N, C-alpha and C positions, 0 to 999 in steps of 0.2 A: 577518343577525346570525350565523346558524349557520356560514356560509362564513367569516366573519371569525374566529370561534372556532377552526374547523378549521385555518385558515391559520396562526393564532398557535400552535396546538399543534404543527403540523408544523414550524414555524420553531424552536420550543423544542426539539423532539426532534432536529432537524438540528444545532442548536448543541450539544446534549448529546453527540452523536456526535463532532463536531469537537473539543470540549474533551477528551473521553476519549482520542482519538487523540493529541492534543497532550501529555497527561500520559504517554502511553506512549512518547513519542519517545526518552527516554534509554535505555529497555530495547530499543527497536527498533534504535537506533544500536549498542548493545553486541552485539546478536544479529547485526547486519549485519557488524560488524567481525570477530566470531568466525568467522562462516562464510567471510568472505573470507580470513582467516588460515588456516583449515582447508585451503583449496585453493590456498594461495599458491605451492606448489612444482609445481603441475600444469602440464603443457604446454598451449599454446593448444588443441590437439586435445582434450585431457582436459576443459578448461573448456567447450568447445563441446558435447561429449558430455554433460557434467553438466547444462548448461543445457537441452538438449533433453529429457533424462530428467526434470528438475525441471518443465519446462513440461508434459510429459505427465501427471505426477502432479497438477499443479495443475488442468489441464483436466479430468481425471477427477473430481477432488473438487468442481469447480464445479457439476456437474450435481445434486449433492445439497443445494446451498445455496439457501435461500429468498432472495427479493429483498432484504429488509433486511440479511441477512448479506453479500450481494454488495456492498451499499453500504459496509458496515464494511470488507470486504476492499479495496475500491477506495480508501478513505481511508488505510488502512495502506500500500497500494502507493504511493499518492501521497506519503506521508511518506518512504518508502524512496527513491523516485525523487528527492525533494528533497535527501536527504543526498548522493546520488551526483552530482546536478547541481551542488550547492554545492562538492563535492570535485573538480569538473571531469571526472568520468567520462562525462558525456553532452554534452560541449561546453559551450555557454553554458547558464547556469541558466535553466530554463523553469518557469514556474508553470502547473500544470494546474488549470484551473477547470472547473466544470460547474454547471449550473443544476439545482436540485432544488425 
């Protein structure tokens, strides 16, 4: 009985995360478009350098995040990936799934 209750609570909390990210999608899309427009005139070398720097900052910040915040970040990243996949920036649209 306790395992069923714990499992139901975990499922409820996971659904709450998914729904929260779903509600954030309009703002995430706006932020994504704004940042793409910010660097629209950059050369490919500038874009590559910016990506490397951004990845460095992201990797540095990850060490301070707890596991639950990493799951939130993963869901946000998945939403952003979905926007770009739908726009054809990653070839065919790919749905990223994971078990939790």
